[in-house]
N, C-alpha and C positions, 0 to 999 in steps of 0.2 A: 638406522642413523646415517649410514654411508650414502644411501639413496637420497635422503633429504639433503645431505651435503652437496651431492652432485647437482641436484635440482636447483639449489640456491646459487651455486656457482653459475649454472646456466642462466638463471634469472638476472645475473649481473653481467652477462656476456655482451660483447660489442656486436655480436651478430644478431640482428633483429629477429629473424625467424626462431633461432634457438632461445633467445630471451623470452619472446612472447609465449612460446610453447611451454617453457619451464614455469613461467608465472601461472599459466592456465592449469597446469598439472598440480602445482602447489595449492591453487585455489580449489580445485576439485577434491583434493585430499584434506582441505580445511586444516592446513598446517599452521597452528597458532604461533609457533616460534618464528614464522616468516613474516609476522605482522610488521616488524621494523623494516624489513626489505620492501614491503608494499608501501609503507608510509614514506620511505625515502624516495620512491619512484613518483610520488604525488607532486613533487616539485619540478618534474621534468617538463620540457616544452612540447613534446610529442603527445598529442591527444590520445593516440592509440595506446601508449604506455600508461597514461593516467587512467584510462578506462579499465585496463587490465589490473592495475594496482587497486583501484576502487572496488572492483569485483572481489579481489583478494581480501581487502579489508572487511567487506560485507560478509564474506564467507566465514571469517573467523571472529566476527564481532561478538562481544559479550558485555554484560553489565560492567560499567566503569569506562567504556569506550565512548560514551555519548558525547562528552565535551570535545574530545579529539576529532571525532567524525564531524561535529558541527563546525569546527575550525576549518577543516578541509572544505566543507560544503560552502561556507561563506566566501572563500577565496576562489572557488572554482567557476570558470566561465562556461564550461561545456555542459549541456543538458544531460548527455549520456553518462558522464561521470557522476553528476549529481544524482541521477536515478539509481545508480549502483550504490551510492552512499546511503540514500534513503532506504534502500532494501536492507542495508546493514542495520539501520535504526529499527526497522520493522522486525528484524530477526531478534534484536535485543528486547524490544517490547516493554521497557520499563517506564515508569512515570517521568523519569529524567529526560526521555526523548522528546517530551511534549514541548519544552522550552526551546529545543533545538529546531524542531519542525516549524516553529512560527516564522522562521526566515524564508521558508519556501512555500508555505501554504497558499500564498497569493501570487506565486510566480506566473509569468505570462504564458508559459508552456502548459498546455492541457495535461500532457503525460506526467509532468512533475506534480501538478496539483493532485491528480488522481493517486499517484504513488504516496504523496504526503498524507492524503486522507486514509489510505489503507494502513499506513504506519501508525497514524493516530489511533485508528480503530484497534490496532493490535495491542495497544496499552490496556484496553479494557477500563480505562479511567474516565469517570464522568466529567472531570475537569478538561478533558480533551474536547468536549463539546463546545467550549468557548471558541476554539479555533475553527472547528467544523462549521459553526454557525456562520462564519464569514463567507461560506460558499453556498449557502442555501438559495441564493438568487444569482448564482454565477451565470454568465451569458451562455456558457456551454452546457447543454442539457445533460450530457453524460457526467460532467464534473458535478453538477448540481445533484444528480441522482446518487452518485457515489457518496456524496456528503450526507444526503438524507438517509441512505441505507445505514451508514455508520452511526448516525444520530439515533436511529430507531433501535439499534443494538445497544447503544450506550445509555440512552435516557429512558428507554422503555415507554411506559404509558404517557409520560410528559411529551415525548416526541410524537407518539401516535395521535394525540389530540391536535397537534399542530399540523400533522401530515395531511389532514383533510383538504387544506388549501393547496396542496401540491399535486393532488391527483390529476388535475386537468391537463398538465403538460407531460405526464408520463407516456413514454412510447410503449408499444406492446413488448419490446425486448426488455424494457425496465420492469414491467409487471412480471414477466417470465422469470427475471433474475430474483425478484422478491419472493416469488412462489417457490423457487428452488432453494432459497436461503432458510434453513430450518430455524435460524435464530430470529426470524421475523415473525411477530405474533400473528395469530389467526385473525385478530381484529383488523389488521391492515388489509389482508386479502378479502375479508368480508366487506370492508368499506369499499374497495374497488369493485367487487362483484355487485354491490348494490348501486353505487353511484358513479361508477366509471363509464367510459364510452363503450360503444359496441365493439370497438377494436380491443379494448382493454379487458373487458369482462371475461371472455373465454379463458384467458390465461390465469385470471384469478380463480375461476371455477376449477380449472384443472389443478391449480395449486392446492385448493381446499380438498379436492378429491384425493390427491396424493398423500395427504396428511392422515388419512384414516377415516373410519366410518363416522366418528363423532364430528370431525371437521367437515366431512362431505355433506352432512345433513344439517349443518348450521342454518341454512337458508330455508329449510322446509317450512318453518313456522311462518 
């Protein structure tokens, strides 16, 4: 307890290096009683301080914090701070995070949209698919792919049927990511192996091979 007391005192210090280091250590230790300290720092003008505070909030986030994190996120102008808060929502992973994430799912920054997609996928809730569908035709191919990958996980066969129209724009790295994702059904990899481009198909075949003999021999017929 004395160590935490000293660290919290450091996190309130007027000396910037001491303060930043103390906040970092409290974050690494995931010291839940310091959440009030982190939240208090969210109102400060220095972006560096707010980033550290947001990382602290994310590290100790738990169910029940969704609304409070959402309030900070709506007021926050800096993308790095928002990313840290979204990470906290992903850590919580409850259905209550879905309504909070609707405020950032269509943000102009690519990294924020991708983080929001991953946080929505973390809920495991089919109703998150409504928000994810907003990005199925996003101009950025990586954002579009991240959304589709999450939809495949959440909607299962329903998403698989729709995915056929998306195969044409997949990059080889996208196919490789699908192959490495054990939650992606074999039907997806088989579809790409059959109808994908010459650049896509080798990665789909490797993915099938890696899933075992039954998957590796799906195409022999």
